[in-house]
N, C-alpha and C positions, 0 to 999 in steps of 0.2 A: 535755285539758282538759275543767275542769266551768265550764260557761260560766253556771251557778249562785251559784257564788263569788267574792263580790264583788272580796276582797280579791285571787284570784287572777288574775279580769278587771285589775283595776291594776293587776298590776304587769305584766301581759303586757303591756298597753297602753303602758304604761311604756318596756320595753323596747323594743317596735316602735318606739316613737316614737322614741328612742334610734340605733336601727340606722338610721332613717328620715332623720332629721340627718348620721348621720355617710357613711351613703352619699350621699347628692346634697344638699350643703347651700347650695347654689345655691339649691333649688326650695323646701329649707323658709324661706330668708331674703325670698325672693320670696312668700312664701305671707304670712309675716308684716307683711312691708310691706304687701302687697295688705289685709289683713284692718287692719293699722292704720291707715291712709288711710280706709278704709269706716265704720269706728269711730270717727276722730280729735276728732271735734264730742263724740259723747257721754262717748267719757272723759275730755276736759278740763270739759267738766261737770260729771260725776261727781269731779272731782280737787276740783274750787273746790268745790264742797258738801259735802265727806269735810273741807279745809282749814278752810273756814271752820264746821261744824260742831263739832269737834275744836276749837280754837280758843274759839269762842262755852264748850263745855263747857269749857275746862281741861284736857283729856283726862292724866289724871295720869299716862300714860304716856307718848304723844308725845314732846308738850312738854317735860315736865319733865324725860324720861330726856334728850332732845335736847341742850338747854339746856345741862344738866348735863354731859354729856357731851362738846359738841363747844366747848362755849362755859366750865364751870365753874361756868356762874349756876343759882343758882336760883328757883325759880319769881315766887320772892318779890323778889327781886334786881331780877330780867323788869317785872315791873309794878310796881316804884320808877323804874326808867329809865325808862318809856313814860310814870308819873306826873308825873317832874320835866321830862319835854319835852314836857308838854302834848297827848300821843299823834299827836305831829307828827312829821317829820322831821328830823333833825340839823342838816341841806344848806337842803334847800328848803320846811322849816316845812310841807309840802301834811300834814293832816291822814289820817290813818290809816285812817280809818272802817274797811271792810271788808277793807283789805291785812293781809296777816301779814307785821309788820315784818322785816327785816333787822336781824339782831345784824351791826355793824360791828367789827371787826378786823382786829390787824398781823398782817400771814399770819408774819412772821418771829420776833415774839414771841408771837403767839397772845392780848394783850392785848386786850380787848373795849374800845371806844372808845365807840360811842354806835348809836344806833337809826336804819335809815334806810328809805327806802323803796326799792321795786327801783330805780328808775333811777338813784338817789342812789350807791345800792350800786353797780351795774354800771356804772355812768360812772366810780368809782374804782377797782373792779378791772382797765377798761380802760383806762386809767390807769396801770394796774400800782400803784396807791399809790405814785405815787414824787413827791416835793413838787416836781421840780425838771421833770417833768412838766406839772403840775399849773399851775406859776407858766406856765410855757413857751403853755399854751392857754389862759389869763387874757388876756397878753398878744395873742395873738391873735386872741380875741375884742374885747378891746378894739381895737386896728390897725384890723378889719374893722367897728367897729359902725355 
């Protein structure tokens, strides 16, 4: 092994890493979890800053490609939706500000509905996008007001 050959060293480490993961998957998982817990706050901070920066830049790859791939939306259509909704969630009407709006869509048909904040989008998802369950939840809340 020529330790001065960077590519050879890289391949060697990759092979050894794969062997280690295959021989002792529990140790490998444990080390990953430990590393994740140790750096959790730093990773979260970096992810928030990265997403915010990409949104502000209007990153032509990340946002445009994802919107087109996942929802069939162009960046212009997305911006028009934001403008029509006055940069606010379609349900709770909270301003998006630094938040990245969630594109709400029908999971059966794939049809895009509107833009929602994280909480409203998650709430609908947890209620399985089922109007009957949403109606029951509404009646429950009114009953216990």
